[in-house]
N, C-alpha and C positions, 0 to 999 in steps of 0.2 A: 126220488128214485125214478129213473126213466124205464118205461115198460114196453114201448112199441114205437115204431116209426111207420108213417103212412105217406109215402111219396105222393106228391101232387104233380101230375104231368099235363101238358097242354093237349087239347083235342080240337079239331075243327068241327066235327059232327058228333053229337052225343049218340045218335042212332048207329053210325058206322063204328064208333068205338065200342059201344055196347055189343054189337053183332060180333066184333072180333074177339073181345075178351070173354064174353059169355058163350057165344056160339062156337068159336074156334078153340079158345084156350081152356074152356071148361070152368071159368069163374062164375060166380053168382052175383047178381046185383043185390045190394043191401041198402038199408037206410029207411027211415019211416016216412020221408017226404020226397016227392019227385021234384027236386029243385031244377029250374030251368038253367041250362048251362053248366051243370055240375053232375058228375057221375061217380059213384063209389061201387067198387067190386071187391070180392074176396074169394079166396081159395085157400083151403087149409088154414094156416095161421097168418096168411098174407093179405093185406088190404092195399089197394091202389085207389087213389082219388084222381079225378080228371077235371080240369076247368076248361071252359070254352074259350077258344082263341081262334075265332073265325078267319083272321087274316094270317094265320101261321103259314109260313112257307116250309113245308116238310123237308126240303133240301137244306134248310138252315136251322133245323131243330136239333138241339144238342141234349135233349132229355134222355137220361139214362138211369136204369135201375139194375142193381146186381142182386139176384135172387139166389139164395143158398137152398140147396136141396140135399136130402139124405139118400137119394137114389137117382143120380143123374142119368143113368142109362134108361131107366123106366120113364123118366120125364121126357127125355129126348125121343124115345120110341113112341110115346103117347102122342106127342106133337107131330111127329112124322106121319103117324097113322091118321091123324086128323087133317092131313094135308096142309099143315101150317108151314109156310115158306121159311126155311132156315136161312140166315144171312149168308151170302155167298162166301164170305171170309170167316164165318163163324160156326162151321160144322164142329161136331163133338170132337174134342182133342184135349190131350193133357198139355198144359202150359208149363213153361220153365219155372213159374213161381209156385208150383205144387197144387194147382187146381185143375180139375177136369171141367171143361166149360163148353158151352155153345151159346149162340146169340141169334136173335131175330129182331126184326123191326115191325112195329105196329103200323097201322094205316097213316099215322102222322109222323113216322120215323123216330118215335121214341125207341131207343135201343134197350132191349131186355136181354141181359146176360144171365144165364143160369150156371151155377157152379157148385162143385163139391170138392172138398179137400181130398187129395190123393193120400191114402194111408201107406 
């Protein structure tokens, strides 16, 4: 039985990635060991893992994660209040496929899309 998925995304700098996810998005770092070149963060029931890729060109990074939420409006407002830049083409809107979504890019241009099914 499958129980969870933990996406692994590339990062150029563990410090910058940690500052963004913990400092800006409100995640917490977790794990019992501080592994060089690897970072694990969590928030609520979501875990994201990052592996070091120092030569990553952010403009050619296609890392993407779709994050479901049960309160898209509150999630959006929280990030706006934290001054997290929302993707210029990803502001909160209802999509034709029945999802209310918004998107943002992390420092390495991993695309995070947050969504909730429209009832």
